N, CA, C and O of each residue as an XYZ file, in Angstrom:
208
protein
N       3.630     -8.423     29.033
C       3.378     -7.488     27.942
C       3.347     -6.062     28.460
O       2.883     -5.796     29.569
N       3.835     -5.175     27.661
C       3.790     -3.767     28.037
C       2.400     -3.214     27.774
O       1.651     -3.709     26.932
N       2.093     -2.191     28.512
C       0.795     -1.559     28.328
C       0.778     -0.832     26.983
O       1.670     -0.036     26.692
N      -0.243     -1.110     26.165
C      -0.371     -0.437     24.882
C       0.306     -1.159     23.730
O       0.092     -0.807     22.571
N       1.120     -2.166     24.031
C       1.777     -2.924     22.965
C       1.400     -4.389     23.105
O       1.389     -4.943     24.204
N       1.091     -5.007     21.968
C       0.736     -6.414     21.984
C       1.842     -7.198     21.289
O       2.338     -6.783     20.241
N       2.223     -8.315     21.864
C       3.217     -9.155     21.217
C       2.581     -9.796     19.990
O       1.434    -10.242     20.031
N       3.336     -9.836     18.909
C       2.821    -10.411     17.681
C       3.254    -11.872     17.560
O       3.962    -12.249     16.625
N       2.820    -12.681     18.516
C       3.034    -14.108     18.415
C       1.694    -14.750     18.044
O       0.735    -14.045     17.731
N       1.627    -16.060     18.078
C       0.400    -16.735     17.643
C      -0.797    -16.352     18.514
O      -1.896    -16.130     18.004
N      -0.581    -16.277     19.818
C      -1.694    -15.928     20.704
C      -2.140    -14.486     20.488
O      -3.334    -14.188     20.496
N      -1.175    -13.598     20.298
C      -1.509    -12.191     20.056
C      -2.267    -12.007     18.758
O      -3.234    -11.249     18.698
N      -1.824    -12.707     17.708
C      -2.512    -12.610     16.422
C      -3.898    -13.235     16.482
O      -4.834    -12.732     15.860
N      -4.036    -14.331     17.228
C      -5.347    -14.962     17.373
C      -6.304    -14.038     18.111
O      -7.478    -13.940     17.753
N      -5.808    -13.363     19.140
C      -6.654    -12.428     19.883
C      -7.044    -11.246     19.009
O      -8.161    -10.738     19.104
N      -6.123    -10.810     18.159
C      -6.403     -9.677     17.282
C      -7.436    -10.050     16.224
O      -8.333     -9.259     15.929
N      -7.317    -11.254     15.646
C      -8.251    -11.647     14.592
C      -9.630    -11.977     15.149
O     -10.605    -12.001     14.398
N      -9.728    -12.229     16.440
C     -11.027    -12.492     17.046
C     -11.797    -11.198     17.297
O     -13.001    -11.228     17.553
N     -11.107    -10.070     17.223
C     -11.741     -8.771     17.450
C     -12.636     -8.425     16.258
O     -12.143     -8.373     15.131
N     -13.944     -8.185     16.470
C     -14.843     -7.894     15.345
C     -14.490     -6.611     14.599
O     -14.717     -6.520     13.393
N     -13.942     -5.623     15.294
C     -13.553     -4.383     14.619
C     -12.389     -4.645     13.667
O     -12.353     -4.102     12.563
N     -11.440     -5.475     14.094
C     -10.313     -5.832     13.231
C     -10.811     -6.558     11.988
O     -10.336     -6.295     10.883
N     -11.764     -7.471     12.161
C     -12.326     -8.191     11.012
C     -13.030     -7.239     10.062
O     -12.879     -7.353      8.846
N     -13.788     -6.314     10.597
C     -14.507     -5.356      9.753
C     -13.531     -4.477      8.985
O     -13.750     -4.197      7.807
N     -12.462     -4.039      9.631
C     -11.458     -3.212      8.953
C     -10.754     -4.002      7.852
O     -10.448     -3.465      6.788
N     -10.504     -5.279      8.122
C      -9.846     -6.116      7.115
C     -10.748     -6.302      5.897
O     -10.278     -6.210      4.762
N     -12.029     -6.560      6.116
C     -12.974     -6.702      5.006
C     -13.101     -5.387      4.253
O     -13.180     -5.382      3.024
N     -13.122     -4.280      4.971
C     -13.210     -2.967      4.337
C     -11.981     -2.704      3.468
O     -12.111     -2.169      2.366
N     -10.807     -3.067      3.941
C      -9.582     -2.881      3.152
C      -9.604     -3.735      1.891
O      -9.169     -3.286      0.831
N     -10.106     -4.960      1.996
C     -10.214     -5.829      0.824
C     -11.193     -5.244     -0.184
O     -10.947     -5.301     -1.388
N     -12.297     -4.684      0.292
C     -13.289     -4.074     -0.602
C     -12.715     -2.860     -1.320
O     -12.924     -2.693     -2.522
N     -11.996     -2.017     -0.596
C     -11.386     -0.845     -1.228
C     -10.357     -1.263     -2.279
O     -10.298     -0.676     -3.359
N      -9.555     -2.266     -1.967
C      -8.561     -2.746     -2.931
C      -9.242     -3.312     -4.167
O      -8.767     -3.118     -5.286
N     -10.349     -4.010     -3.969
C     -11.089     -4.577     -5.093
C     -11.678     -3.486     -5.976
O     -11.625     -3.584     -7.202
N     -12.233     -2.455     -5.368
C     -12.805     -1.343     -6.137
C     -11.718     -0.639     -6.942
O     -11.918     -0.333     -8.117
N     -10.575     -0.381     -6.322
C      -9.476      0.277     -7.039
C      -8.977     -0.579     -8.202
O      -8.684     -0.057     -9.278
N      -8.882     -1.873     -7.989
C      -8.441     -2.763     -9.059
C      -9.461     -2.793    -10.193
O      -9.081     -2.788    -11.364
N     -10.742     -2.823     -9.862
C     -11.785     -2.819    -10.895
C     -11.754     -1.530    -11.706
O     -11.903     -1.565    -12.927
N     -11.563     -0.402    -11.047
C     -11.490      0.880    -11.765
C     -10.279      0.889    -12.697
O     -10.367      1.346    -13.836
N      -9.147      0.380    -12.203
C      -7.938      0.326    -13.029
C      -8.149     -0.567    -14.250
O      -7.767     -0.206    -15.363
N      -8.751     -1.719    -14.038
C      -8.981     -2.633    -15.155
C      -9.981     -2.060    -16.154
O      -9.812     -2.236    -17.361
N     -11.006     -1.386    -15.677
C     -11.963     -0.751    -16.587
C     -11.311      0.367    -17.384
O     -11.607      0.536    -18.567
N     -10.429      1.132    -16.753
C      -9.719      2.198    -17.462
C      -8.812      1.610    -18.540
O      -8.726      2.152    -19.641
N      -8.144      0.516    -18.231
C      -7.297     -0.144    -19.235
C      -8.137     -0.680    -20.386
O      -7.762     -0.538    -21.550
N      -9.252     -1.286    -20.070
C     -10.139     -1.815    -21.109
C     -10.675     -0.696    -21.986
O     -10.729     -0.836    -23.208
N     -11.070      0.408    -21.377
C     -11.585      1.545    -22.140
C     -10.502      2.132    -23.037
O     -10.779      2.506    -24.177
N      -9.273      2.217    -22.537
C      -8.195      2.773    -23.365
C      -7.872      1.850    -24.534
O      -7.554      2.328    -25.623
N      -7.947      0.549    -24.330
C      -7.702     -0.395    -25.425
C      -8.809     -0.290    -26.463
O      -8.539     -0.307    -27.664
N     -10.042     -0.183    -26.012
C     -11.171     -0.100    -26.950
C     -11.150      1.215    -27.727
O     -11.527      1.238    -28.898
N     -10.720      2.304    -27.103
C     -10.698      3.600    -27.782
C      -9.529      3.730    -28.753
O      -9.598      4.513    -29.700
N      -8.459      2.972    -28.530
C      -7.285      3.076    -29.400
C      -7.427      2.263    -30.680
O      -6.583      2.370    -31.570
N      -8.451      1.471    -30.789
C      -8.631      0.662    -32.000
C      -9.088      1.482    -33.152
O      -9.287      0.954    -34.246
């Protein structure tokens, strides 16, 4: 392996997913996506309720 680059094979991905910082970033990304989706859905619901 080259310095600074990790091969993206099964072993490389397993080593990456075992990293606690990687797990925390992944959970954080899921939370942000969930918040954005909830805001979008609430905005759609509010627009439907106001247009009646």
